[in-house]
C-alpha positions in Angstrom: -24.9 -25.3 22.8 -22.4 -22.4 22.5 -25.2 -19.9 22.7 -26.5 -21.5 25.9 -23.0 -21.3 27.4 -22.7 -17.6 26.5 -26.1 -16.9 27.9 -25.3 -18.5 31.2 -21.8 -17.2 31.6 -21.0 -14.2 29.5 -22.6 -10.8 28.8 -22.3 -9.4 32.4 -18.7 -10.0 33.1 -17.6 -6.9 35.0 -20.7 -6.8 37.3 -20.4 -10.6 37.9 -16.7 -10.4 38.9 -17.3 -7.5 41.3 -20.4 -9.0 42.8 -18.7 -12.3 43.2 -15.8 -10.6 45.1 -18.3 -8.9 47.4 -20.0 -12.2 48.1 -16.7 -13.9 48.9 -16.0 -11.4 51.6 -19.4 -11.9 53.1 -19.1 -15.7 53.0 -16.1 -15.8 55.3 -17.6 -14.8 58.6 -20.8 -16.7 57.9 -18.9 -19.9 57.1 -16.8 -19.5 60.3 -19.9 -18.8 62.3 -21.8 -21.8 60.9 -18.8 -24.0 61.6 -18.9 -23.0 65.2 -22.6 -23.8 65.4 -21.9 -27.3 64.0 -19.1 -27.8 66.4 -16.3 -28.2 63.8 -13.1 -26.4 62.8 -13.8 -23.1 61.0 -11.9 -24.4 57.9 -14.6 -27.1 57.5 -17.2 -24.4 56.7 -14.7 -22.4 54.6 -13.8 -25.4 52.5 -17.5 -26.3 52.1 -18.3 -22.7 50.9 -15.4 -22.9 48.4 -16.2 -26.3 46.9 -20.0 -25.9 46.9 -19.8 -22.5 45.2 -17.4 -23.8 42.5 -19.4 -26.9 41.8 -22.8 -25.2 41.8 -21.6 -22.6 39.4 -21.4 -25.4 36.8 -24.0 -27.8 38.0 -26.8 -25.6 39.4 -30.0 -24.6 37.8 -30.2 -21.0 38.9 -27.5 -18.7 37.4 -26.2 -16.2 40.0 -27.4 -18.1 43.0 -24.9 -18.5 45.8 -24.6 -21.9 47.6 -22.3 -22.6 50.6 -22.3 -23.7 54.2 -25.5 -22.4 55.9 -26.9 -22.0 59.4 -30.0 -24.1 58.7 -27.9 -27.1 57.7 -25.3 -26.5 60.5 -28.1 -26.8 63.2 -28.9 -30.3 61.9 -25.3 -31.4 62.3 -24.7 -30.6 66.0 -25.8 -33.9 67.5 -24.1 -36.0 64.8 -20.7 -34.3 65.3 -21.1 -34.3 69.1 -22.0 -38.0 69.3 -20.0 -39.6 66.4 -17.3 -37.1 65.3 -16.2 -35.2 62.2 -15.7 -38.2 60.0 -19.3 -39.2 60.3 -20.3 -35.7 59.3 -18.3 -36.1 56.1 -20.0 -39.4 55.4 -23.4 -37.9 56.1 -22.6 -35.0 53.8 -21.8 -37.4 50.9 -25.0 -39.4 51.6 -27.0 -36.1 51.6 -25.7 -35.3 48.2 -26.6 -38.8 46.9 -30.1 -38.4 48.2 -30.5 -35.0 46.7 -29.2 -36.1 43.3 -31.7 -39.0 43.3 -34.6 -36.6 44.2 -33.5 -34.4 41.4 -33.7 -37.3 39.0 -37.2 -38.0 40.3 -38.0 -34.3 39.5 -38.9 -33.2 43.0 -38.2 -29.6 41.8 -41.9 -29.5 40.8 -42.8 -29.5 44.5 -42.0 -25.8 44.6 -45.1 -25.1 42.5 -47.2 -26.3 45.5 -45.8 -23.7 47.8 -48.4 -20.8 48.1 -47.4 -17.2 47.8 -48.3 -16.6 51.5 -45.7 -19.3 52.5 -43.1 -17.8 50.2 -43.7 -14.4 51.8 -43.5 -15.9 55.3 -40.3 -17.7 54.4 -38.6 -14.6 53.0 -39.6 -12.4 55.9 -38.7 -15.0 58.5 -35.3 -15.4 56.9 -34.7 -11.7 56.9 -35.6 -11.6 60.7 -33.2 -14.6 61.3 -30.4 -12.9 59.5 -30.9 -9.8 61.4 -31.0 -11.7 64.7 -27.8 -13.5 64.0 -26.0 -10.2 63.5 -27.0 -8.8 66.9 -24.5 -11.1 68.7 -21.7 -9.0 67.2 -22.8 -6.0 69.2 -22.4 -7.7 72.6 -19.6 -5.9 74.5 -18.5 -4.3 71.3 -18.6 -0.6 72.3 -20.0 2.4 70.7 -17.6 2.4 67.7 -19.3 -0.8 66.5 -22.5 1.1 66.1 -20.8 4.0 64.4 -19.0 1.8 61.9 -22.1 -0.1 61.1 -23.9 3.2 60.5 -21.0 4.4 58.2 -21.3 1.1 56.3 -25.0 1.6 55.7 -24.5 5.2 54.6 -22.0 4.1 52.0 -24.1 1.2 50.8 -27.2 3.4 50.3 -25.4 6.6 49.4 -22.8 5.5 46.9 -25.2 4.4 44.2 -26.5 8.0 44.1 -23.0 9.1 43.0 -21.8 6.1 41.0 -22.7 2.5 40.2 -19.2 1.7 38.9 -18.6 -0.7 41.7 -21.0 -2.5 44.1 -21.7 -0.3 47.0 -21.4 -3.2 49.4 -17.9 -4.0 48.3 -16.9 -0.3 48.5 -18.3 -0.2 52.0 -16.3 -3.2 53.2 -13.0 -1.7 51.7 -13.6 1.9 53.0 -14.6 0.9 56.5 -11.6 -1.5 56.7 -9.3 1.3 55.6 -10.8 3.7 58.2 -10.4 1.1 60.9 -6.8 0.3 60.1 -5.8 3.9 59.5 -7.1 5.2 62.8 -6.2 2.1 64.8 -9.8 1.6 65.9 -10.2 -1.4 68.2 -13.2 -3.4 67.0 -13.9 -7.1 66.5 -12.5 -8.4 63.3 -13.0 -11.6 61.2 -9.9 -13.0 62.8 -11.6 -12.9 66.2 -14.2 -15.4 64.9 -11.7 -18.1 64.0 -8.2 -18.5 62.5 -7.9 -18.9 58.8 -5.3 -21.5 57.7 -3.7 -20.9 54.3 -4.1 -24.5 52.9 -6.1 -25.9 50.0 -8.7 -28.6 50.7 -7.5 -32.1 49.8 -9.3 -35.3 48.7 -10.3 -37.3 51.8 -12.5 -40.4 52.1 -14.4 -40.4 55.3 -12.7 -42.6 57.9 -15.8 -44.5 58.9 -16.6 -48.3 58.9 -18.6 -49.2 55.8 -21.4 -51.0 57.4 -25.2 -51.2 57.7 -24.9 -49.8 61.2 -23.0 -46.8 60.0 -25.7 -46.1 57.3 -28.4 -46.4 59.9 -26.6 -43.9 62.0 -26.1 -41.2 59.3 -29.3 -41.8 57.2 -31.7 -39.8 59.4 -29.3 -36.9 59.5 -28.6 -37.1 55.7 -32.3 -37.2 54.9 -33.0 -34.2 57.1 -30.1 -32.3 55.5 -31.3 -33.2 52.0 -34.8 -32.0 52.6 -33.8 -28.8 54.3 -31.2 -28.1 51.6 -33.7 -28.7 48.8 -36.4 -26.6 50.5 -34.1 -23.6 51.1 -32.5 -23.9 47.6 -35.8 -24.1 45.8 -37.3 -21.2 47.7 -34.2 -19.1 47.2 -34.2 -19.9 43.5 -37.9 -18.9 43.2 -37.1 -15.6 45.0 -34.3 -14.8 42.6 -36.5 -15.8 39.7 -38.9 -13.0 40.8 -36.1 -10.5 41.5 -34.5 -10.9 38.1 -37.6 -11.8 36.1 -35.9 -14.9 34.8 -36.5 -18.6 35.1 -34.5 -21.5 36.5 -34.3 -25.3 36.2 -35.4 -26.5 39.7 -34.7 -30.2 39.1 -31.2 -29.3 37.8 -30.7 -27.2 40.9 -31.5 -30.2 43.1 -29.1 -32.4 41.2 -26.5 -29.7 41.3 -26.9 -29.3 45.1 -26.4 -33.1 45.3 -23.3 -33.1 43.3 -21.9 -30.2 45.3 -22.5 -31.9 48.6 -20.9 -35.1 47.4 -17.8 -33.2 46.3 -17.6 -31.1 49.5 -17.9 -34.3 51.6 -14.9 -35.7 49.8 -12.9 -32.6 50.4 -13.4 -32.0 54.1 -16.4 -29.8 54.0 -19.8 -29.8 55.6 -23.2 -30.0 53.8 -24.6 -26.8 52.4 -27.3 -25.3 50.2 -28.4 -22.0 48.7 -27.8 -18.9 50.8 -30.6 -16.4 50.5 -28.5 -13.6 52.1 -25.5 -13.9 49.9 -27.6 -14.6 46.8 -29.4 -11.3 47.4 -26.1 -9.5 47.9 -25.0 -11.0 44.6 -28.2 -10.0 42.8 -28.3 -6.5 44.3 -24.6 -6.0 43.4 -25.3 -6.8 39.7 -24.5 -10.5 39.6 -26.6 -12.4 37.1 -24.6 -15.1 35.5 -22.9 -18.3 36.6 -19.6 -16.4 36.5 -20.6 -14.5 39.6 -21.0 -17.7 41.6 -17.7 -19.1 40.2 -15.9 -15.9 41.1 -17.3 -16.0 44.6 -15.8 -19.5 45.1 -12.5 -18.7 43.4 -12.0 -15.4 45.2 -12.8 -17.1 48.5 -10.0 -19.6 48.1 -7.7 -16.8 47.0 -8.5 -14.9 50.2 -7.9 -18.0 52.2 -4.6 -18.9 50.5 -3.0 -15.5 49.8 -4.7 -12.9 51.9 -5.8 -14.6 55.0 -3.9 -12.1 57.2 -5.6 -9.2 55.5 -9.0 -10.9 55.6 -8.7 -11.5 59.3 -8.3 -7.7 59.8 -11.7 -6.9 58.1 -13.9 -5.3 60.8 -17.0 -7.3 61.5 -18.9 -3.9 61.6 -18.5 -3.7 57.8 -19.9 -7.2 57.2 -22.7 -6.7 59.7 -23.7 -3.6 57.8 -23.8 -5.5 54.6 -26.0 -8.2 56.2 -28.3 -5.5 57.6 -28.7 -4.3 54.0 -29.6 -7.8 53.0 -32.2 -8.0 55.8 -33.8 -4.7 54.8 -33.8 -5.6 51.1 -35.1 -9.2 51.6 -38.0 -8.4 53.9 -41.2 -7.9 52.0 -42.4 -4.6 53.4 -45.2 -4.4 50.9 -46.7 -7.6 52.2 -46.7 -6.2 55.7 -48.5 -3.0 54.6 -51.1 -5.0 52.7 -51.6 -7.6 55.4 -55.1 -6.2 56.3 -56.2 -6.5 52.7 -55.3 -10.1 51.9 -57.7 -13.0 52.9 -57.4 -13.8 56.6 -56.3 -17.3 55.9 -53.4 -16.1 53.8 -52.4 -13.6 56.5 -52.5 -16.4 59.1 -50.4 -18.7 56.9 -47.7 -16.0 56.5 -47.7 -15.2 60.2 -47.5 -18.9 61.3 -44.7 -19.5 58.8 -42.7 -16.6 60.2 -43.4 -17.5 63.8 -42.4 -21.2 63.5 -39.2 -20.4 61.5 -38.1 -17.7 63.9 -38.9 -19.9 67.0 -37.2 -23.0 65.7 -34.6 -21.5 63.4 -35.7 -24.3 61.0 -36.9 -23.1 57.6 -38.3 -26.5 56.6 -40.6 -26.7 59.6 -42.1 -23.3 59.0 -42.6 -23.9 55.3 -44.1 -27.3 55.9 -46.5 -25.9 58.5 -47.5 -23.1 56.1 -48.1 -25.5 53.2 -50.2 -27.8 55.5 -52.4 -25.0 56.7 -52.8 -23.7 53.2 -53.8 -27.2 52.0 -56.4 -27.5 54.8 -57.8 -24.1 54.0 -58.0 -24.9 50.3 -59.6 -28.3 51.0 -62.2 -26.7 53.3 -63.1 -24.1 50.6 -63.1 -26.7 47.9 -65.3 -29.1 49.8 -68.5 -27.3 48.8 -70.9 -28.8 46.3 -74.4 -27.9 45.5 -77.1 -28.6 42.8 -79.7 -26.7 40.9 -82.9 -28.9 40.4 -84.7 -28.3 37.1 -87.7 -30.0 35.3 -87.2 -30.7 31.6 -89.3 -28.8 29.1 -91.3 -31.9 28.3 -91.9 -32.5 32.1 -90.8 -36.1 31.8 -87.4 -35.9 33.6 -85.6 -34.1 36.4 -82.2 -32.4 35.8 -79.7 -31.8 38.6 -77.0 -29.3 37.6 -74.0 -30.1 39.9 -71.7 -27.2 40.9 -68.5 -27.8 42.6 -65.9 -30.6 42.7 -66.9 -34.1 43.5 -64.2 -35.8 45.6 -63.9 -37.6 48.9 -64.7 -34.5 51.0 -68.0 -33.7 49.1 -69.5 -37.1 48.7 -71.7 -36.9 51.7 -73.1 -33.5 50.6 -73.5 -35.0 47.1 -75.7 -37.9 48.3 -78.0 -35.4 50.1 -78.6 -33.2 47.1 -81.3 -35.4 45.6 -85.0 -35.7 46.2 -85.3 -39.4 45.9 -89.0 -39.7 46.9 -90.5 -37.0 44.5 -88.3 -37.3 41.4 -89.8 -38.9 38.2 -88.6 -42.0 36.6 -85.9 -40.2 34.5 -83.1 -38.4 36.3 -80.3 -36.5 34.6 -77.2 -35.5 36.6 -75.4 -32.7 34.7 -71.7 -32.5 35.5 -70.9 -29.7 33.1 -70.0 -27.4 36.0 -68.3 -30.1 38.1 -65.4 -32.5 37.9 -65.2 -36.1 39.2 -61.9 -36.5 40.9 -61.4 -39.8 42.6 -62.8 -43.3 43.5 -64.9 -41.9 46.3 -66.6 -39.6 43.8 -67.4 -42.5 41.5 -68.7 -44.6 44.4 -71.0 -41.7 45.4 -72.5 -41.5 41.9 -73.0 -45.3 42.0 -74.8 -45.0 45.4 -77.1 -42.3 44.0 -77.8 -44.4 40.9 -78.6 -47.4 43.2 -81.0 -45.5 45.4 -83.0 -44.3 42.3 -82.9 -47.8 40.9 -84.6 -49.1 44.1 -87.4 -46.8 43.3 -87.7 -47.7 39.7 -86.0 -44.6 38.3 -83.1 -44.5 35.8 -80.2 -42.1 36.1 -78.2 -40.7 33.3 -75.0 -38.7 33.8 -74.4 -35.9 31.3 -71.9 -33.2 30.8 -68.9 -35.2 32.0 -65.6 -33.8 30.8 -63.1 -36.2 29.2 -61.1 -36.9 32.5 -64.2 -37.5 34.5 -65.7 -39.9 32.0 -62.4 -41.7 31.6 -62.3 -42.2 35.4 -65.8 -43.5 35.6 -65.3 -45.9 32.7 -62.0 -47.2 34.1 -63.5 -47.9 37.6 -66.6 -49.4 36.0 -69.6 -47.4 37.1 -71.1 -47.9 33.7 -72.5 -44.4 33.6 -74.0 -43.7 30.1 -74.5 -40.7 28.1 -71.3 -39.0 29.3 -69.7 -36.2 27.3 -70.2 -32.6 26.9 
């Protein structure tokens, strides 16, 4: 137990603290922006980012992953807030957490294993494009100094590691550009221009809504959508960090942790959230690996809100935009783009469709769902191929059909047409050593073939069945004899 705690929390303290501080600075404008999208006070997003980060540091399944208020979730809240008000949003957030916790108990984390690599690549690239697009709004009527400061930020981010890696280059860039802006009195848009930060702690608050069946019917569709989007984005982000850090994570614990975090934030005046791929990448690239980095991000965020709100409001948006550009460039899978002509066309199509739908709808779950469906259809089409090699036994008294390919509902018609019913001898052996019987349709198809031969006075013996196939046939009751290997 003690070793597990040390492994999750300690051993990377200095890097975790500095990376967590960097993430906290990057969380503020994002949380404010997402609050504006949802149509709520900026403090709702900031409180959500604080409470979710704190809770997920302890309850999550992926050390070093950052969870907070997100744009994908904020988009789903707009209509609810507009039609029913803020209190219904708090109630929906709590219900979202309850649904996620239940899904975690049901081990829905395993679903991530059904997401193909092409969909993962499309998800990551689409998210990088979306992050990039959301930053462009900061250049509107901003003047040429905005471009200069963003350029300076990127030079520091990519240049400082060549000199020293003592502190995260992203954190250094934010501090240096802020000092330059303040020292020379440069007039550029700041964090404070996005929304006023109030120096107060979140407090416990039960949603002021009528506890009734009608209320539940109102918030359930929103909560279900929020739960699904939150789980999808969190699992995909966890999988990306697994690859980046060459470590594993507990996906079901992550879902449960997201659920607990959303229940807590709903009770403390926050909006529903999930894993943030941008901030998680910032944390990872800044050296954050343990749960401590996530905890520090939440703690430092509330410190900034409480004690340094005036200072934080003076941080130029150019510095934070530069950091987010770094995230975009680092997140986008450039290798996949260069090798697009070498991968199977179906995989390339899946990736492009995923990217196109996510970018067009700004909904990650829709793009991922479309990609998974297309991949499944392509796989089913490829798998729905079955053939047979017809042989005569050495003694010449029987015919052997060696089946190749899976036998399931999509191949049963082909299977029935593989046999030469008129010419075969009285003894027919169907060899399944290179096949697998998957479902009831497959068993019914074998039964039909057996019946057709029986009408002609021929007997059929199934051989080469593996254990699972034989068990399925015996359970359904075909009565095929001679199974086995």
